[in-house]
DSSP file (Angstrom, degrees, kcal/mol; ACC not computed):
  #  RESIDUE AA STRUCTURE BP1 BP2  ACC     N-H-->O    O-->H-N    N-H-->O    O-->H-N    TCO  KAPPA ALPHA  PHI   PSI    X-CA   Y-CA   Z-CA
    1    1 A L     >        0   0    0      0, 0.0     4,-1.9     0, 0.0     5,-0.1   0.000 360.0 360.0 360.0 -37.6  153.9   70.5   35.2
    2    2 A E  H  >  +     0   0    0      1,-0.2     4,-2.1     2,-0.2     5,-0.1   0.885 360.0  52.7 -66.5 -38.1  153.3   66.8   35.7
    3    3 A S  H  > S+     0   0    0      1,-0.2     4,-2.2     2,-0.2    -1,-0.2   0.863 107.3  52.4 -67.1 -34.1  153.4   67.1   39.5
    4    4 A I  H  > S+     0   0    0      2,-0.2     4,-2.4     1,-0.2    -1,-0.2   0.911 108.6  50.3 -66.3 -40.8  150.8   69.8   39.4
    5    5 A R  H  X S+     0   0    0     -4,-1.9     4,-2.6     2,-0.2    -2,-0.2   0.889 110.3  50.5 -63.1 -38.9  148.6   67.6   37.2
    6    6 A E  H  X S+     0   0    0     -4,-2.1     4,-2.5     2,-0.2    -1,-0.2   0.912 110.5  49.0 -64.8 -41.5  149.0   64.8   39.8
    7    7 A Q  H  X S+     0   0    0     -4,-2.2     4,-2.4     2,-0.2    -2,-0.2   0.896 111.9  48.8 -64.5 -40.0  148.1   67.1   42.6
    8    8 A I  H  X S+     0   0    0     -4,-2.4     4,-2.4     2,-0.2    -2,-0.2   0.921 111.9  49.1 -65.3 -43.4  145.0   68.3   40.8
    9    9 A G  H  X S+     0   0    0     -4,-2.6     4,-2.0     2,-0.2    -2,-0.2   0.906 112.2  48.4 -61.8 -42.0  144.0   64.7   40.1
   10   10 A Q  H  X S+     0   0    0     -4,-2.5     4,-2.4     2,-0.2    -2,-0.2   0.903 110.9  51.0 -64.4 -41.5  144.5   63.7   43.7
   11   11 A A  H  X S+     0   0    0     -4,-2.4     4,-2.3     1,-0.2    -2,-0.2   0.898 109.2  50.6 -63.9 -40.5  142.5   66.8   44.8
   12   12 A E  H  X S+     0   0    0     -4,-2.4     4,-2.2     2,-0.2    -1,-0.2   0.893 110.2  49.9 -65.0 -39.3  139.6   65.8   42.5
   13   13 A Q  H  X S+     0   0    0     -4,-2.0     4,-2.4     2,-0.2    -2,-0.2   0.912 110.7  49.9 -63.6 -42.2  139.7   62.2   43.9
   14   14 A D  H  X S+     0   0    0     -4,-2.4     4,-2.7     1,-0.2     5,-0.2   0.896 109.5  51.6 -62.6 -40.2  139.6   63.6   47.4
   15   15 A I  H  X S+     0   0    0     -4,-2.3     4,-2.5     2,-0.2    -2,-0.2   0.921 110.8  47.5 -63.5 -43.8  136.6   65.9   46.5
   16   16 A Q  H  X S+     0   0    0     -4,-2.2     4,-2.1     2,-0.2    -2,-0.2   0.908 112.9  49.1 -63.4 -42.1  134.7   62.9   45.1
   17   17 A R  H  X S+     0   0    0     -4,-2.4     4,-1.8     1,-0.2    -2,-0.2   0.927 114.2  44.9 -63.9 -44.9  135.4   60.8   48.2
   18   18 A L  H  X S+     0   0    0     -4,-2.7     4,-2.4     2,-0.2    -2,-0.2   0.863 110.2  54.8 -68.3 -35.5  134.3   63.6   50.5
   19   19 A S  H  X S+     0   0    0     -4,-2.5     4,-2.1    -5,-0.2    -1,-0.2   0.904 107.7  50.1 -63.1 -40.4  131.2   64.3   48.5
   20   20 A A  H  X S+     0   0    0     -4,-2.1     4,-1.7     1,-0.2    -1,-0.2   0.902 110.4  50.0 -64.3 -40.4  130.2   60.7   48.8
   21   21 A L  H  X S+     0   0    0     -4,-1.8     4,-1.4     1,-0.2    -2,-0.2   0.899 109.3  51.3 -63.7 -40.8  130.7   60.8   52.5
   22   22 A I  H  < S+     0   0    0     -4,-2.4     3,-0.2     1,-0.2    -1,-0.2   0.906 109.5  49.9 -63.8 -41.4  128.6   64.0   52.8
   23   23 A E  H  < S+     0   0    0     -4,-2.1    -1,-0.2     1,-0.2    -2,-0.2   0.849 111.6  48.8 -67.1 -33.2  125.8   62.3   50.9
   24   24 A E  H  < S+     0   0    0     -4,-1.7     2,-0.3    -5,-0.2    -1,-0.2   0.733  86.7 104.8 -75.9 -22.5  125.9   59.3   53.1
   25   25 A F     <  -     0   0    0     -4,-1.4     2,-0.5    -3,-0.2    -3,-0.0  -0.446  51.2-174.4 -67.0 119.5  125.9   61.4   56.3
   26   26 A N        +     0   0    0     -2,-0.3     2,-0.4     2,-0.0    -2,-0.0  -0.970   5.5 174.9-120.9 119.4  122.4   61.2   57.8
   27   27 A L        -     0   0    0     -2,-0.5     2,-0.6     5,-0.0     3,-0.0  -0.986  21.5-150.4-130.5 128.1  121.7   63.3   60.8
   28   28 A N    >   -     0   0    0     -2,-0.4     3,-1.8     1,-0.1     4,-0.3  -0.854  13.1-144.9 -94.8 125.6  118.4   63.8   62.6
   29   29 A A  G >  S+     0   0    0     -2,-0.6     3,-1.1     1,-0.3    -1,-0.1   0.775  97.7  62.7 -62.9 -26.4  118.2   67.3   64.1
   30   30 A T  G 3  S+     0   0    0      1,-0.2    -1,-0.3    -3,-0.0    -2,-0.0   0.675  92.5  65.7 -73.9 -14.9  116.3   65.9   67.1
   31   31 A D  G <  S+     0   0    0     -3,-1.8     2,-0.5     2,-0.1    -1,-0.2   0.629  81.0  94.8 -78.9 -12.9  119.3   63.8   68.1
   32   32 A I  S <  S-     0   0    0     -3,-1.1     2,-0.2    -4,-0.3    -5,-0.0  -0.687  79.6-126.9 -85.1 125.6  121.4   66.9   68.8
   33   33 A R        -     0   0    0     -2,-0.5     2,-0.1     1,-0.1    -2,-0.1  -0.508  24.0-127.8 -72.0 132.9  121.3   67.8   72.5
   34   34 A S        -     0   0    0     -2,-0.2     2,-0.6     1,-0.1    -1,-0.1  -0.470  19.4-113.5 -79.7 154.4  120.3   71.4   73.1
   35   35 A I        -     0   0    0     -2,-0.1     2,-0.3     1,-0.0    -1,-0.1  -0.783  32.0-146.4 -89.2 122.3  122.4   73.7   75.2
   36   36 A R        -     0   0    0     -2,-0.6     2,-0.1     1,-0.1     3,-0.1  -0.669  15.2-115.8 -91.7 143.9  120.6   74.7   78.3
   37   37 A A        -     0   0    0     -2,-0.3     2,-0.3     1,-0.1    -1,-0.1  -0.431  37.4 -99.5 -71.3 150.5  121.0   78.1   79.9
   38   38 A V        -     0   0    0     -2,-0.1     2,-0.1     1,-0.1    -1,-0.1  -0.554  42.9-115.7 -70.9 130.3  122.6   78.2   83.4
   39   39 A S        -     0   0    0     -2,-0.3     2,-0.3    -3,-0.1    -1,-0.1  -0.429  35.2-166.1 -70.7 142.9  119.8   78.5   85.9
   40   40 A R        -     0   0    0     -2,-0.1    -1,-0.0     4,-0.1    42,-0.0  -0.761  34.6 -80.8-120.4 167.2  119.9   81.7   87.9
   41   41 A K    >   -     0   0    0     -2,-0.3     3,-1.7     1,-0.1    -1,-0.1  -0.467  46.2-119.5 -64.2 143.5  118.2   82.8   91.1
   42   42 A P  T 3  S+     0   0    0      0, 0.0    -1,-0.1     0, 0.0    38,-0.0   0.784 110.6  42.8 -61.5 -27.1  114.6   83.9   90.1
   43   43 A D  T 3  S+     0   0    0     36,-0.1     2,-0.1     2,-0.1    -2,-0.1   0.357  88.6 113.6-101.2   6.8  115.1   87.5   91.3
   44   44 A S    <   -     0   0    0     -3,-1.7     2,-0.4    37,-0.1    37,-0.1  -0.448  56.5-142.3 -79.2 154.4  118.6   88.0   89.9
   45   45 A V    >   -     0   0    0     35,-1.4     3,-1.6    -2,-0.1     4,-0.4  -0.965  20.8-113.9-120.1 129.8  119.1   90.6   87.1
   46   46 A Y  T 3  S+     0   0    0     -2,-0.4    35,-0.0     1,-0.2    34,-0.0  -0.407  98.8   8.4 -64.4 130.0  121.6   90.0   84.2
   47   47 A G  T 3> S+     0   0    0     -2,-0.1     4,-2.1    34,-0.1    -1,-0.2   0.317  93.5 112.1  86.4  -7.8  124.5   92.4   84.3
   48   48 A L  H <> S+     0   0    0     -3,-1.6     4,-2.5     1,-0.2     5,-0.2   0.871  72.4  56.5 -67.6 -35.6  123.6   93.9   87.6
   49   49 A F  H  > S+     0   0    0     -4,-0.4     4,-2.0     2,-0.2    -1,-0.2   0.952 111.8  40.7 -60.8 -50.9  126.7   92.4   89.3
   50   50 A R  H  > S+     0   0    0      1,-0.2     4,-2.3     2,-0.2    -1,-0.2   0.881 113.7  54.0 -67.9 -37.4  129.2   94.0   86.9
   51   51 A D  H  X S+     0   0    0     -4,-2.1     4,-2.2     1,-0.2    -1,-0.2   0.895 108.2  50.6 -61.1 -39.0  127.2   97.3   86.9
   52   52 A T  H  X S+     0   0    0     -4,-2.5     4,-2.3     2,-0.2    -2,-0.2   0.896 108.1  52.2 -66.6 -39.7  127.4   97.4   90.7
   53   53 A L  H  X S+     0   0    0     -4,-2.0     4,-2.4     1,-0.2    -2,-0.2   0.915 109.3  50.4 -60.1 -42.6  131.2   96.8   90.5
   54   54 A V  H  X S+     0   0    0     -4,-2.3     4,-2.5     1,-0.2    -2,-0.2   0.920 110.0  49.5 -62.4 -43.7  131.5   99.8   88.1
   55   55 A K  H  X S+     0   0    0     -4,-2.2     4,-2.5     2,-0.2    -1,-0.2   0.897 110.2  50.8 -63.2 -40.2  129.4  102.0   90.4
   56   56 A I  H  X S+     0   0    0     -4,-2.3     4,-1.9     2,-0.2    -1,-0.2   0.928 112.0  47.3 -62.9 -44.5  131.6  101.0   93.4
   57   57 A L  H  X S+     0   0    0     -4,-2.4     4,-1.5     1,-0.2    66,-0.4   0.900 113.1  48.8 -63.6 -40.6  134.8  101.8   91.4
   58   58 A Q  H  < S+     0   0    0     -4,-2.5    -2,-0.2     1,-0.2    -1,-0.2   0.901 113.0  46.9 -66.7 -40.5  133.4  105.2   90.2
   59   59 A E  H  < S+     0   0    0     -4,-2.5    -1,-0.2     1,-0.2    -2,-0.2   0.816 105.9  60.1 -71.3 -30.2  132.3  106.2   93.7
   60   60 A A  H  < S-     0   0    0     -4,-1.9    -1,-0.2    -5,-0.2    -2,-0.2   0.930  77.4-167.5 -66.0 -44.9  135.6  105.2   95.3
   61   61 A G     <  +     0   0    0     -4,-1.5    -1,-0.1    -5,-0.1    -3,-0.1   0.395  63.3  64.5  73.4  -6.1  137.6  107.6   93.2
   62   62 A E  S    S-     0   0    0     -5,-0.2    61,-0.1    59,-0.1    59,-0.1  -0.941 102.2 -74.3-141.1 161.8  140.9  105.9   94.2
   63   63 A P        -     0   0    0      0, 0.0     2,-0.3     0, 0.0    59,-0.2  -0.354  53.9-179.3 -61.2 132.7  142.4  102.5   93.7
   64   64 A I  E     -A  121   0A   0     57,-2.3    57,-3.1    -2,-0.1     2,-0.1  -0.916  23.9-112.7-131.1 159.5  140.7   99.8   95.8
   65   65 A T  E  >  -A  120   0A   0     -2,-0.3     4,-1.8    55,-0.2    55,-0.2  -0.411  26.1-114.5 -87.1 164.6  141.2   96.1   96.3
   66   66 A A  H  > S+     0   0    0     53,-0.6     4,-2.3     1,-0.2     5,-0.1   0.848 117.8  56.9 -65.4 -34.1  138.9   93.3   95.3
   67   67 A A  H  > S+     0   0    0      2,-0.2     4,-1.9     1,-0.2    -1,-0.2   0.899 106.0  49.3 -64.7 -40.0  138.4   92.5   99.0
   68   68 A E  H  > S+     0   0    0      1,-0.2     4,-1.9     2,-0.2    -1,-0.2   0.891 110.9  50.3 -65.3 -38.3  137.3   96.0   99.7
   69   69 A M  H  X S+     0   0    0     -4,-1.8     4,-2.4     1,-0.2    -2,-0.2   0.894 107.6  53.8 -65.5 -38.6  134.8   95.8   96.8
   70   70 A L  H  X S+     0   0    0     -4,-2.3     4,-2.3     1,-0.2    -1,-0.2   0.896 106.9  51.4 -62.6 -40.1  133.5   92.5   98.2
   71   71 A E  H  X S+     0   0    0     -4,-1.9     4,-2.1     2,-0.2    -1,-0.2   0.906 109.7  49.4 -63.1 -41.5  132.9   94.2  101.6
   72   72 A V  H  X S+     0   0    0     -4,-1.9     4,-1.8     2,-0.2    -2,-0.2   0.903 109.9  51.7 -64.3 -40.5  130.9   97.0   99.9
   73   73 A L  H  X S+     0   0    0     -4,-2.4     4,-1.3     1,-0.2     5,-0.5   0.906 109.9  48.9 -61.8 -41.6  128.9   94.4   97.9
   74   74 A K  H  < S+     0   0    0     -4,-2.3    -1,-0.2     1,-0.2    -2,-0.2   0.873 108.6  53.7 -66.2 -36.3  128.1   92.6  101.2
   75   75 A E  H  < S+     0   0    0     -4,-2.1    -1,-0.2     1,-0.2    -2,-0.2   0.856 102.8  57.4 -66.2 -34.0  127.0   95.9  102.8
   76   76 A K  H  < S-     0   0    0     -4,-1.8    -1,-0.2    -5,-0.1    -2,-0.2   0.868  85.5-165.7 -64.0 -35.5  124.6   96.6  100.0
   77   77 A N     <  +     0   0    0     -4,-1.3     2,-0.6     1,-0.2    -3,-0.1   0.865  21.2 164.3  52.3  43.6  122.9   93.2  100.7
   78   78 A D    >   -     0   0    0     -5,-0.5     3,-1.3     1,-0.1     4,-0.4  -0.836  30.7-157.4 -94.2 118.1  121.0   93.3   97.4
   79   79 A T  G >  S+     0   0    0     -2,-0.6     3,-0.8     1,-0.3    -1,-0.1   0.742  89.7  65.7 -68.3 -22.0  119.6   89.8   96.6
   80   80 A R  G 3  S+     0   0    0      1,-0.2   -35,-1.4   -36,-0.1    -1,-0.3   0.676  85.7  72.2 -74.1 -15.6  119.5   90.6   92.9
   81   81 A I  G <  S-     0   0    0     -3,-1.3    -1,-0.2   -37,-0.1    -2,-0.2   0.782  91.5-144.5 -70.1 -26.9  123.3   90.8   92.8
   82   82 A N    <   -     0   0    0     -3,-0.8    -3,-0.1    -4,-0.4    -2,-0.1   0.940  26.0-177.9  62.9  49.8  123.6   87.0   93.1
   83   83 A L        -     0   0    0     -5,-0.3    -1,-0.2   -10,-0.1     7,-0.1  -0.675  30.1-112.9 -81.0 127.7  126.7   87.1   95.2
   84   84 A P        -     0   0    0      0, 0.0     6,-0.1     0, 0.0    -1,-0.1  -0.279  15.8-134.4 -59.9 146.3  128.0   83.6   96.1
   85   85 A S  S    S+     0   0    0      4,-0.1     2,-0.4     5,-0.1     3,-0.0   0.824  85.4  84.4 -74.0 -31.1  127.8   82.7   99.8
   86   86 A D  S  > S-     0   0    0      1,-0.1     4,-2.5     2,-0.0     5,-0.2  -0.609  75.0-145.2 -74.7 125.2  131.3   81.3   99.9
   87   87 A R  H  > S+     0   0    0     -2,-0.4     4,-2.5     1,-0.2     5,-0.2   0.876  96.3  51.1 -61.3 -40.7  133.8   84.2  100.5
   88   88 A R  H  > S+     0   0    0      2,-0.2     4,-2.1     1,-0.2    -1,-0.2   0.922 112.9  44.9 -64.8 -44.3  136.5   82.6   98.4
   89   89 A I  H  > S+     0   0    0      2,-0.2     4,-2.2     1,-0.2    -2,-0.2   0.892 113.0  51.4 -67.0 -39.2  134.2   82.0   95.4
   90   90 A A  H  X S+     0   0    0     -4,-2.5     4,-2.3     2,-0.2    -2,-0.2   0.906 109.7  50.0 -63.4 -41.2  132.7   85.5   95.7
   91   91 A H  H  X S+     0   0    0     -4,-2.5     4,-2.6     1,-0.2    -2,-0.2   0.898 110.3  50.5 -63.8 -40.4  136.3   87.0   95.8
   92   92 A Q  H  X S+     0   0    0     -4,-2.1     4,-2.6     2,-0.2    -1,-0.2   0.886 109.5  51.1 -64.1 -38.5  137.1   85.0   92.6
   93   93 A K  H  X S+     0   0    0     -4,-2.2     4,-2.1     2,-0.2    -2,-0.2   0.921 111.5  46.9 -65.4 -44.0  134.0   86.3   90.9
   94   94 A V  H  X S+     0   0    0     -4,-2.3     4,-2.1     1,-0.2    -2,-0.2   0.938 114.4  47.5 -61.6 -47.1  134.8   89.9   91.8
   95   95 A S  H  X S+     0   0    0     -4,-2.6     4,-2.3     1,-0.2    -2,-0.2   0.893 110.2  52.4 -63.3 -41.0  138.4   89.5   90.6
   96   96 A R  H  X S+     0   0    0     -4,-2.6     4,-1.9     1,-0.2    -1,-0.2   0.927 111.5  45.8 -61.7 -45.5  137.3   87.8   87.3
   97   97 A D  H  X S+     0   0    0     -4,-2.1     4,-2.4     1,-0.2    -1,-0.2   0.853 111.0  53.5 -68.1 -33.6  134.9   90.6   86.5
   98   98 A L  H  X S+     0   0    0     -4,-2.1     4,-2.2     2,-0.2    -1,-0.2   0.900 107.9  50.3 -66.2 -39.8  137.6   93.2   87.3
   99   99 A R  H  X S+     0   0    0     -4,-2.3     4,-2.3     2,-0.2    -2,-0.2   0.881 109.9  51.4 -64.5 -36.9  140.0   91.5   85.0
  100  100 A T  H  X S+     0   0    0     -4,-1.9     4,-1.6     2,-0.2    -2,-0.2   0.931 110.7  47.3 -63.9 -45.6  137.3   91.6   82.3
  101  101 A L  H  <>S+     0   0    0     -4,-2.4     5,-2.3     1,-0.2     6,-0.9   0.860 111.4  52.2 -63.2 -35.0  136.8   95.3   82.8
  102  102 A C  H ><5S+     0   0    0     -4,-2.2     3,-1.1     4,-0.2    -1,-0.2   0.902 106.9  52.0 -67.4 -41.2  140.5   95.8   82.7
  103  103 A A  H 3<5S+     0   0    0     -4,-2.3    -1,-0.2     1,-0.3    -2,-0.2   0.813 107.0  54.1 -64.8 -29.6  140.8   93.9   79.4
  104  104 A C  T 3<5S-     0   0    0     -4,-1.6    -1,-0.3    -5,-0.1    23,-0.2   0.573 118.1-114.7 -80.1  -9.2  138.1   96.2   78.0
  105  105 A G  T < 5S+     0   0    0     -3,-1.1    -3,-0.2    -4,-0.4    -2,-0.1   0.642  88.9 107.8  87.8  15.8  140.2   99.3   79.0
  106  106 A M  S   <S+     0   0    0     -5,-2.3    18,-2.8     1,-0.1    19,-1.3   0.672  76.2  42.2 -97.5 -20.0  137.7  100.6   81.6
  107  107 A V  E    S-B  123   0A   0     -6,-0.9     2,-0.4    16,-0.2    -2,-0.2  -0.967  70.5-143.9-129.9 142.7  139.7   99.7   84.7
  108  108 A T  E     -B  122   0A   0     14,-3.1    14,-2.2    -2,-0.4     2,-0.5  -0.895  13.8-140.5-107.4 137.2  143.4  100.0   85.5
  109  109 A R  E     -B  121   0A   0     -2,-0.4     2,-0.6    12,-0.2    12,-0.2  -0.844  10.7-159.7 -99.3 128.0  145.2   97.4   87.6
  110  110 A Y  E     -B  120   0A   0     10,-3.5    10,-2.4    -2,-0.5     2,-0.4  -0.928   5.7-158.0-109.1 113.2  147.8   98.7   90.0
  111  111 A N        -     0   0    0     -2,-0.6     2,-0.2     8,-0.2     8,-0.1  -0.731  16.7-129.2 -88.3 137.6  150.3   96.1   91.1
  112  112 A S        -     0   0    0     -2,-0.4     7,-0.0     5,-0.3    -1,-0.0  -0.532   7.4-133.6 -82.7 151.7  152.1   96.7   94.4
  113  113 A S  S    S+     0   0    0     -2,-0.2     2,-0.3     3,-0.0    -1,-0.1   0.699  89.8  77.9 -75.1 -18.4  155.8   96.5   94.6
  114  114 A S  S >  S-     0   0    0      1,-0.1     3,-0.7     4,-0.1    -2,-0.2  -0.693  76.2-142.5 -92.0 144.3  155.4   94.5   97.8
  115  115 A N  T 3  S+     0   0    0     -2,-0.3    -1,-0.1     1,-0.2    -3,-0.0   0.641  98.8  58.8 -75.6 -13.9  154.5   90.8   97.6
  116  116 A F  T 3  S+     0   0    0      2,-0.1     2,-0.3     0, 0.0    -1,-0.2   0.501  89.2  83.4 -97.9  -4.2  152.2   91.2  100.7
  117  117 A Q  S <  S-     0   0    0     -3,-0.7    -5,-0.3     1,-0.1     2,-0.1  -0.759  77.7-117.7-102.1 148.9  149.9   93.8   99.3
  118  118 A S        -     0   0    0     -2,-0.3     2,-0.2     1,-0.1    -4,-0.1  -0.329  34.0 -93.5 -79.0 161.8  146.8   93.1   97.2
  119  119 A V        -     0   0    0     -8,-0.1   -53,-0.6    -2,-0.1     2,-0.3  -0.519  41.4-145.8 -70.8 140.9  146.3   94.4   93.6
  120  120 A R  E     -AB  65 110A   0    -10,-2.4   -10,-3.5    -2,-0.2     2,-0.4  -0.855   6.2-149.9-113.8 150.0  144.3   97.6   93.5
  121  121 A W  E     -AB  64 109A   0    -57,-3.1   -57,-2.3    -2,-0.3     2,-0.4  -0.933   8.7-169.0-123.1 140.9  141.8   98.6   90.8
  122  122 A L  E     - B   0 108A   0    -14,-2.2   -14,-3.1    -2,-0.4     2,-0.4  -0.996  23.5-124.9-133.4 133.4  140.9  102.1   89.5
  123  123 A W  E     + B   0 107A   0    -66,-0.4   -16,-0.2    -2,-0.4     3,-0.1  -0.613  30.5 170.3 -73.9 128.2  138.1  103.2   87.3
  124  124 A V        -     0   0    0    -18,-2.8   -17,-0.2    -2,-0.4     2,-0.1   0.516  51.7 -86.6-116.0 -11.7  139.4  105.1   84.2
  125  125 A G        -     0   0    0    -19,-1.3     2,-0.5     2,-0.0    -1,-0.3  -0.426  47.5 -62.5 124.1 162.7  136.3  105.3   82.1
  126  126 A Q        +     0   0    0     -2,-0.1   -20,-0.1     1,-0.1   -21,-0.1  -0.680  41.0 166.9 -86.7 126.1  134.3  103.5   79.5
  127  127 A K        +     0   0    0     -2,-0.5     2,-0.3   -23,-0.2    -1,-0.1   0.476  66.5  49.8-114.1  -8.2  136.0  102.8   76.2
  128  128 A R  S    S-     0   0    0      1,-0.1    -1,-0.1     0, 0.0     3,-0.0  -0.945  75.9-131.3-128.3 153.2  133.6  100.3   74.8
  129  129 A E  S    S+     0   0    0     -2,-0.3     2,-0.3     1,-0.1    -1,-0.1   0.874  90.0  25.9 -70.8 -37.4  129.8  100.5   74.5
  130  130 A S              0   0    0      1,-0.1    -1,-0.1    -4,-0.0     0, 0.0  -0.931 360.0 360.0-129.8 152.3  129.2   97.0   76.0
  131  131 A F              0   0    0     -2,-0.3    -1,-0.1    -3,-0.0   -27,-0.0   0.206 360.0 360.0-146.9 360.0  130.9   94.7   78.4
């Protein structure tokens, strides 16, 4: 019982010490740096890239690789898609969005038994309202 009283007394002292620190804390809201949005191309449309990936997967009807999807995106040649000019970065962007769709349960990932074949992706349907 005595140890509990000591713990309560210590907790009350800590509360008083922290309350004093909070009262001394002076913060000017204008000193806080605002978070700036990432600049986009002026004609790009938010969500169009992922929507286009979904349409490609739906139209394919069979498992396809990220490289094949990248080729289809390049053939579309839509400036609003905001596809990076560097092929490696563009492939990473496609793969990242495919992994996101897979985590949402809309796309299934097929791993090949061979180490030399790429991962293939298949549209299975929408299980969440937004992604």
